[in-house]
N, C-alpha and C positions, 0 to 999 in steps of 0.2 A: 504493500500500500504506500509506504514511504517513498519507495523508488518510483512509483507511478506518478506521485505528486511532484517529485523533484524533476522527473523527465518532462512532465507536462509544462511545468514552469520554465524549464530550460528551453524547450521548444518555443514557448511563447516569447521569451526574451530574445531568442535568435530571430524570430519572425519580426519583432519590433525593430531590432537593429538593422535587419535587411531591408525592411520597408523604409526606414529612415534614409538609408544609403541610396536606395533607388529613387526616393521621392525628390531628392535634391540634385540628381544628376541625369544627364542624357548623353547617349553615345554620340549624338550629333547636335548641332545647334537647333535643327528642326525638331528633333525629338524632345529636347528640353523645352522649346517654345510650346509645343503641342501638349505636353504632359504636365509641366511643372510651373511655367511662368506665372500663370494666373494665381495659382495657390501661393506662390511666394509674395505676390502683391497683396493678396488677401491677408497674409500675415501682417503686412505693414498697416493695412486699413484697420485691422482689428486691434492694432497696438495702441498704446497710450499716446504715442507721439506722431500719429498719422497726420495731424494738422501741420506738422513741420514740413511735410512733403506736399502740402496743398490738398490733401485728401480729406473728404468728409467720411462719415461712417457708412455710406452707401456701399453695398457689396456688388453693385452692377459694374464689374471690372472686365475690361477687355485689353489685351496686349496686342499691339500691331506687329507687323513683320519685323524681324531683326535685321539690322543693317550692319555690315562689317565696318570697322573703323580702319583708317589708314594713317600712316605716319611718314614723316620726312626721313629719307635716308641721307647718307653723306653726299651722294651724287646730286640729290635734289638741292641740298643746302649749298653745295658748291656750284650750282647752276650748270651741271654737266648733263643732267637728265631730268625730264619732267615726270619720270615714273615715281609713283609712291609705293611704299611697302605696306602690304596688308598685315594687320595684326590678328590675334586670336580673341579679340574683344568685340562683342556685338551689342548693339544698342537698339531699343525698341520704345516706341511711344506707349505710355500706359493711359488708357481711357477710363474715365469714371462717368457713368451716365452719358456715354457717347461723347464726352468732351476730353480733349487732350489735357492731362493734368501734370504728368511728369514723365521722366525717361528712366528706364531700368537698364541694367547692364548684365551680361552673362559672359563668361570666359572659360577657356579650357583650363581645367585644374591639373593638379599633379598626377591624377589618375588618367589623364588623357581624355576626360569627359568634360562636358559643359555643365556649369552650375551657376547659381545666382552670385553676382559679384557686388552689386550695389544699386541704390536708387537715390534720387535726390539731385538730379542734374539741372533742375529748373523748369518752371512752367513755360518760360519764354522759349526754351529749346524745344519742348514738347510741341508747342504751337507751330514753331517754324518747321520742324521735321514733318509734322502732319500736313502742312501746306505744301512742302516741297515734294512729298511722296517718296516712295522707296526706290524709284527708278531715276531719281534726280541726278545722282552723281556719287562722288566719293566723300564720305564723312571723315573729317580730320579734326582731331582735338589737340589744341596747343596748351599743354599743361601749365606752363608758367603763368600764362595770362588767363587761364580758365576760359579760353575762347574756342568756339566751335565754328568750323567753316564747311561749306559745301563746294566741292570742285567739280564742275561740269565741263569737261573737255577744255575749252580755252577761257572759261568764265569761273570766277571765284566770288563768293559772297558770304557774309557773316550770318550765323544762325542765332546768335544771342547777343546781349548787350555788350559784353566784353569784346567780342569780335568786331562789332560795329564801332566801338570806340577806337579800335586799332586801324581799321581800313575804311570806316565810314559805311553808309547805308547803300552806296552805289556798288555795282558789280565791278570787279577788277579783272583785267586780263591775266591769264596764267603767267605771262612773262613778267608783268609788274608784281604779281604776288611772289614769284620766285626771287625777285630782287629784294623784296621786303624780307623774306625768310633768310636770304643770304646775309643781309645787313644785320639782322637780329641774332643770328645763330652761328655765323661762320667763325666768330672769335670765341674760342673755348673758354677764355677767361670771363667773357661776358655771360656765357651760359651758366657758369658756376655762381650760385647764390647761397651765401651763408655756408659754404663748404659742401653743398649738395648739388648733384647733377640734376638740372632741370630741363633735360632734353625734351624735344617735342614728341607728341604721339603717345598713345596709350592713355590709360586712365589716371596715372599718377596717384595722388592721394585720393583714395576712394571715399565716397560718402559712407555714412554709418550703415552697416549691414544688419540693422536691428531685427528684421523679420527672420532671417535665416538663423541668427544667433539665438533668438528667443525660442524658435522651434527646436533648435538643437538642445537647449537647456530643458525644454519640456520633455523631450524623449529621454535625455539622461536622467532626469528626475523620476520619470515613470519607470525606467529600468531599475533604478536604485530602490524604488518602492517595492517593486516585484521581488527583488532579492531579499529585502527585509521581511516581506510576508513569507517567503519560502523558509527563511531561517526560523522565524517565529513559529510557523506551523510545524516545522520539524521538531523543534524543542518541545512544543506542547504535546505532540503525539508521543514523544519519548517519555515525557513526564507521566502521561496517562498510562502508558504501557508499564512503566515502573511501578505506579501505584496499584495497578491491577494485579501485578505479580506479588506485591506485598500482601494484598488481601487474600 
């Protein structure tokens, strides 16, 4: 009897851990988007700090198509090539009640799978990405300035306020934009700020990943509770067995 209970609890614990692992990962960005993205956003909406990300408590959540991000390589910075380097970071507009509210990110993790990376890139970016559409061009994030750009063939424009403060609201030609990038980042001493490399591209310092972390803590807490119940049940059964033998 004792072994049966222990076996059942062990299997339950294994199932929970396995479910947690698969819930937060996808073998491809498409699988993650289809199976897990909405749930990760619901974790944020249900959290106590959802207002910090411009969310209300409505659970009418939809996640748009994920777009790959691109970064500047050395050849781009040196104006030797206009080719950008694709990253493993993907971004999607999050809609609440069919309105663009914020942007979420997913990336390839150490297991080679895609999982939730962060949320909180700004409502202005969400609106701009929604208006641009997923086929508009290449999404570029300039980390030091927290600026997002869209590059469409020979045209470049800013997607959020920091980007517009750098290049204005009018579209730039790709040649002009490359000159701007070269002037801004060709000097390695200028790129270094406070002793830290602030090269462009990628997510840099990520926003708070509250939803994923809270969910992880819930599962860890649940697993701990199960183990405690197992130990207490086993001790109680041993005590009852000992008392029956004494009688």
